[in-house]
C-alpha positions in Angstrom: 0.0 0.0 0.0 1.1 3.6 -0.6 -0.2 7.1 -0.2 -0.4 9.7 -3.0 0.2 13.1 -1.4 0.3 16.7 -2.7 1.8 17.2 -6.2 1.7 13.5 -7.0 4.4 12.6 -4.4 4.0 8.9 -3.4 5.0 7.9 0.1 5.5 4.3 1.0 4.6 3.6 4.6 7.6 2.2 6.6 6.0 0.8 9.7 5.5 4.0 11.7 1.8 3.4 12.2 2.7 0.1 13.9 4.7 1.7 16.7 3.2 1.8 20.2 0.9 4.9 20.1 0.0 6.7 23.3 -2.9 9.1 23.6 -1.6 12.1 25.4 -3.9 15.2 24.9 -1.2 17.6 26.0 -0.3 21.2 25.0 2.7 21.9 22.9 3.9 24.4 20.3 4.7 24.1 16.6 7.3 26.4 15.1 7.3 26.8 11.3 8.0 29.3 8.6 4.8 31.2 9.6 5.6 31.5 13.3 4.6 29.7 16.4 1.2 28.3 17.3 -0.1 26.4 20.3 -1.3 22.9 19.5 -2.6 19.8 21.3 -0.7 16.6 20.9 -3.4 14.0 20.6 -1.2 10.9 20.3 2.5 10.2 20.2 5.1 7.5 19.4 8.8 7.7 19.5 8.7 8.5 15.7 5.9 10.9 15.4 2.8 12.7 16.7 -0.8 13.6 15.8 -1.5 17.3 16.5 -4.4 19.7 16.3 -4.2 23.5 16.2 -6.0 26.6 15.0 -3.9 27.0 11.9 -3.3 24.2 9.4 0.2 23.0 8.4 1.1 21.9 4.9 2.1 18.4 3.9 5.9 18.2 3.4 6.6 21.3 5.5 9.3 21.1 8.2 8.3 22.1 11.7 9.7 22.0 15.2 7.5 20.5 18.0 8.3 22.1 21.3 7.1 20.7 24.7 8.8 21.8 27.9 12.6 21.6 27.2 12.2 19.3 24.2 12.6 20.5 20.7 12.1 17.9 17.9 12.3 18.5 14.1 9.6 16.9 12.1 8.0 16.7 8.6 4.3 17.1 8.2 3.3 13.7 6.8 -0.4 14.4 6.4 -2.8 17.3 7.2 -6.6 17.8 7.1 -9.2 20.0 8.9 -9.0 17.8 12.0 -5.2 18.1 12.5 -1.9 16.8 11.2 0.6 13.9 11.5 4.2 14.7 12.2 7.1 12.3 11.4 10.1 13.1 13.5 13.5 13.2 11.8 14.9 11.3 14.7 13.3 8.9 17.2 12.7 10.1 20.7 14.3 8.1 23.5 12.3 6.6 26.3 13.9 9.2 28.6 12.9 12.1 26.4 9.3 10.8 26.2 9.2 10.3 30.0 10.6 13.8 30.7 8.3 15.7 28.4 5.2 13.6 28.5 5.6 12.4 32.1 1.9 11.7 32.7 2.0 9.0 30.0 5.5 7.6 29.6 7.8 6.1 32.1 11.6 5.9 31.4 13.0 2.5 30.9 15.2 1.2 33.7 
């Protein structure tokens, strides 16, 4: 299966949707070329997040997700009126998840 995105770009899924996904419903910020906006992180994995905000973001756009002291670079994988999916350029460690989403994740021993 593959997805056809904006301008005919085809993206082959590579297992990101199969990662353990946690519902978090926490506030964060997105920084992009248009400025900063407050968003709600609806769910999260070590490789990406689903967000919702007042302003849409464009598929393929680079953004920074900021929560607490964590800044993580991401690409907008999909976007619609309900929100957007971010694919992180690097996976978050269990310690980063626990420190910034402490109500949901616990650091691995």
